[in-house]
C-alpha positions in Angstrom: 0.0 0.0 0.0 1.3 3.5 -0.9 1.7 5.8 2.0 1.3 9.5 1.3 1.4 12.6 3.6 -0.1 15.9 2.7 1.2 19.0 4.5 0.3 22.7 4.0 0.3 26.1 5.6 3.2 25.6 8.0 4.3 29.2 7.6 7.9 28.3 8.7 10.0 31.2 9.8 12.9 31.8 12.1 10.3 33.2 14.6 8.5 29.9 14.8 11.1 27.2 15.6 8.4 25.1 17.4 6.6 24.6 14.1 9.8 23.4 12.4 10.5 21.1 15.3 7.0 19.8 15.1 7.4 19.0 11.4 10.7 17.2 12.0 9.2 15.2 14.8 6.1 14.4 12.8 8.1 13.1 9.8 10.3 11.0 12.0 7.3 9.4 13.7 5.6 8.6 10.4 8.7 6.6 9.3 8.7 5.3 5.7 6.4 7.2 3.4 6.2 6.9 -0.4 5.1 10.4 -1.2 5.2 13.7 0.5 3.0 16.5 -0.8 3.9 20.0 0.3 0.8 22.1 -0.7 1.8 25.7 -0.3 2.7 28.3 2.3 5.3 26.0 3.7 7.3 29.2 4.4 5.9 32.3 5.9 7.8 34.3 3.2 10.3 33.4 0.5 12.4 36.1 -1.0 14.0 34.0 -3.7 15.9 30.9 -4.5 19.2 32.5 -3.5 18.0 32.6 0.1 20.8 31.1 2.2 19.1 31.6 5.6 19.6 29.0 8.2 15.9 28.0 7.9 16.2 27.5 4.1 19.3 25.4 4.6 17.7 23.3 7.4 14.6 22.7 5.3 16.7 21.7 2.3 18.7 19.3 4.5 15.5 17.7 5.9 14.0 17.3 2.4 17.2 15.9 1.0 17.2 13.4 3.8 13.6 12.4 3.1 14.2 12.1 -0.6 17.3 9.9 0.0 15.0 7.3 1.6 13.1 6.9 -1.6 10.2 9.3 -0.8 9.0 11.3 -3.8 8.4 14.9 -2.8 5.8 17.0 -4.6 5.7 20.7 -4.0 3.3 23.4 -5.0 3.7 27.1 -4.2 1.4 29.1 -2.0 0.7 32.8 -1.9 3.5 33.3 0.7 6.1 31.2 -0.9 5.3 31.6 -4.6 8.9 32.5 -5.4 10.2 29.0 -4.4 11.5 27.7 -7.7 13.4 25.0 -9.4 16.8 26.5 -8.5 16.1 26.0 -4.8 15.3 22.3 -5.3 18.2 21.7 -7.6 20.9 23.6 -5.7 19.8 23.2 -2.1 17.8 20.0 -1.9 19.7 18.5 -4.9 16.6 16.6 -6.1 15.0 17.6 -9.3 13.5 16.4 -11.6 12.0 12.9 -11.1 14.7 10.5 -10.1 14.6 7.4 -7.9 14.3 8.8 -4.4 14.3 12.3 -5.7 11.8 15.1 -6.0 8.7 14.1 -7.8 7.3 17.2 -9.3 7.4 20.9 -8.9 3.8 22.0 -9.6 3.8 25.6 -11.0 1.1 28.1 -10.0 -1.2 29.0 -12.9 -1.3 32.8 -12.7 
């Protein structure tokens, strides 16, 4: 049976470390999952793919770790993180496009 998780509206920021910790704990407790869907507003704000903030780096490390287990990650942007693009996933998470254990799909907004 395929196990999928759907997560949205976390609004991660440096001001809310308890939400980031909650996400980390939740994903560890869930164990092996086949697909992780991140459905927008994962970040409170995203200023661009060249963001090298500690939060952006920690999130990239966490997603890379999850992708390395074979989980496919699907991401769609929300109104607060609509600038998250392919460059972030390629250069930070190092998982794009579809590869075994890599990022599944980057779903673009249709503006």
